[in-house]
C-alpha positions in Angstrom: -6.2 26.6 13.4 -3.1 27.9 15.3 -0.6 30.7 14.8 3.1 30.2 14.2 5.9 32.2 15.8 5.4 35.0 13.3 1.7 35.3 14.1 0.6 33.7 10.9 -2.3 31.3 10.9 -1.5 27.7 10.0 -3.4 24.4 10.1 -2.6 22.0 12.8 -2.6 18.3 11.9 -1.8 15.1 13.7 -0.8 11.7 12.6 -4.4 10.7 12.6 -5.5 13.6 10.4 -4.0 15.5 7.5 -1.3 14.7 5.0 0.2 11.9 7.0 -2.8 9.8 6.3 -2.1 10.2 2.6 1.1 8.2 3.1 -0.9 5.4 4.7 -3.5 5.5 2.0 -0.7 5.3 -0.6 0.8 2.3 1.1 -2.6 0.6 1.5 -3.3 1.0 -2.3 0.1 0.1 -3.6 1.0 -2.9 -1.5 -2.0 -5.1 -2.5 -1.4 -4.0 -6.1 2.1 -5.7 -6.0 4.5 -3.0 -5.0 7.2 -4.6 -2.9 8.2 -3.5 0.6 11.7 -2.4 -0.6 10.2 -0.2 -3.2 7.6 1.2 -0.9 10.2 2.0 1.7 12.1 4.0 -0.9 9.0 5.8 -2.1 8.1 6.7 1.5 11.6 7.8 2.3 12.2 5.1 4.9 15.9 4.2 5.3 15.1 0.8 6.6 12.6 -1.5 4.7 12.2 -3.5 7.9 10.5 -0.5 9.5 8.1 -0.3 6.5 7.4 -4.0 6.8 6.6 -3.7 10.5 4.2 -0.9 9.8 2.5 -2.1 6.6 2.9 -5.9 6.6 -0.8 -6.4 7.4 -1.7 -4.7 4.1 0.2 -7.2 1.9 -1.7 -9.9 0.1 -0.9 -13.2 1.6 0.9 -15.9 -0.3 -2.3 -18.0 -0.1 -4.3 -15.2 -1.8 -1.6 -14.9 -4.5 -1.5 -18.6 -5.1 -5.3 -18.8 -5.4 -5.4 -15.9 -7.8 -2.7 -17.5 -9.9 -4.6 -20.7 -10.2 -7.9 -19.0 -10.8 -6.3 -17.0 -13.6 -4.8 -20.1 -15.2 -8.0 -22.1 -14.9 -10.1 -19.4 -16.5 -7.8 -19.5 -19.5 -8.2 -23.2 -19.7 -12.0 -22.9 -19.4 -12.0 -20.4 -22.3 -9.8 -22.6 -24.5 -12.0 -25.7 -23.8 -15.2 -23.8 -24.4 -14.0 -22.5 -27.8 -13.6 -26.0 -29.2 
C-alpha cells in the first residue's frame, strides 16, 4: 500500500495485478464465445480494432475449430434424426 499526495493510503497495482487483469479476463472469455474483434475493441475502449487484434488474436477460436464445431453440430442432428426412425 502507498500514500497519495494528500497522505491518503491507496492500493498500488500493476498491469500484471489488479483491475487491468479483469480486462484481459473479459477478453479471454468473450472472444472464444463469439464476440468479434470490432465489438471487443469498442467494449474495451480501444480506438483502433487492429490494436485489440494484435493483443488478443491468440484468444480467438481458429476457423478450423469453428468449421469442426459446425460439422459436429450438424452431424449430431443427423444422428438424432436417423436414430428416431
